[in-house]
Structure formats: C-alpha cells, structure tokens
N, C-alpha and C positions, 0 to 999 in steps of 0.2 A: 787611704789605702785599705783600711778596715772595711769601709763601705763596699769596695769592689770585691773583697774576699767574701763578704756576706752575700753579695749578689751572685757570685759564682756558684755558691751552694744552693741558691734558690732556683726554682724551675722557670722563672719569668724571663731570664736573660740567657741567651745562648752564647753570644760573643761579647767579650769586653776587650778594650785596648790594653796592650801590654806596655806600651811606651808612655812615659810620664807626660809628655806634651799632649798625646792623644787623650789621656785621662783628663787633663785639664780642659781640653776642648769639649769633651762630653759634659763636664760640669758647667762650663760657660754656656753651652748651648741649652742646657736645662734651665739655667737661670734666665736667659734671654727669652726662651719660650714662655716661661711663667710670666715674665714682665710683659711680654706682648699680649698674652691672653688677658691679663688684667686691664691693659689699655684698651683692648677690643671690647671688653665687657663694659667699661666706663663709656666708651663711644656709643655702643648700642643702647645703653640705658639713657644717655642724654638725648639721643635721637628719638627714642620712644617718648620721653618727657616732652620734647618739643612738638611732636605730632599730636600728642594728647592736648597740649596747650592750644595748638592751632585749631583742633577740632572743637574744643570747648569754647573758643573765642575768648580766652582769658585776656585780661588787660595787660598782663605781664608777658604776653606771647612774644613781643618784640625783643625784650631782654633775654628771654629764653632762647630765641632764635639766634641772637648775637653770640650767646655763650656756646650754643651748639656749633656755630660756624667756627669759633675759636678752637673748640675741641677737635673738629674735623681737620682744621688746618694744622694743628699740632700733630695729629695722627699721620697726616700726609708728610709732614716734615720728618717724622721719626720712622718713616717707611712702614707704618702699620697698614696704611692704605696707599694705593697708587694715586698719583695726583689727578688723573682723569676720573677715577672713582670718587675722590673727594669732591671734585667740581660737580659731578653728576648728582651727588647726594645733596650738596648745598643748593643746586639749582632746583631740585625737586622740592626741597623744604621751602625755598623762597617762593616758588610757584604756588604751593599750597597756602602759604601765608597771604600772598597777594589775592588769591581767589577767595579766601575767607574774609578778607577786609573789604572786598568789593561789594559784598552783600549788604 
C-alpha cells in the first residue's frame, strides 16, 4: 500500500487502482512481465550462440542446436513465443545447420 501512496505523489503515474484486487493484478502483471522479459532474453542469447556456432563450424554445434531447440520449445510451452514462430525459428536454425554441414 505504501508503494502505491508513493507512486501517487510521483509524476510518473497518473492513475492507480483503488480496489485491493486491482492492486494485486498490477503487482502480478509486473512480475509476469519481468519474468517473460528474462525468458525472452535467455531465448535470444541462446539463438545467437547457436547461429555463431553454426557459422564457425564448431564441433559442438549439434549439441548447441539441440539445447536451442529445447529452449525454443520451452518458450512456446510457456506462451513466450507462438507455436508457429517457434517452429519457424527451429526450421531456420536446422536449415542453416544442414547447409553448413553439407560443405
């Protein structure tokens, strides 16, 4: 409650909920937004590591690719990514991996 009173006095927030359940929803949505942004960041970094490993023709590219697939699947399961977006990203990585191994 003190947090909301402090926010009322600040200039950054114009409206705040007055109802207790609405205050809780604001708090819950903030924590979920933070958690989702962390998961998105982890997902992006694993995809970058995977593409770097594929481009450098590392010997561990296959294991990195499998770990990236797992991360993408988990993100799709937790509704961080849409299932079609997850499938498209996995397909793109697999295609790059196969093209790198053909050479």
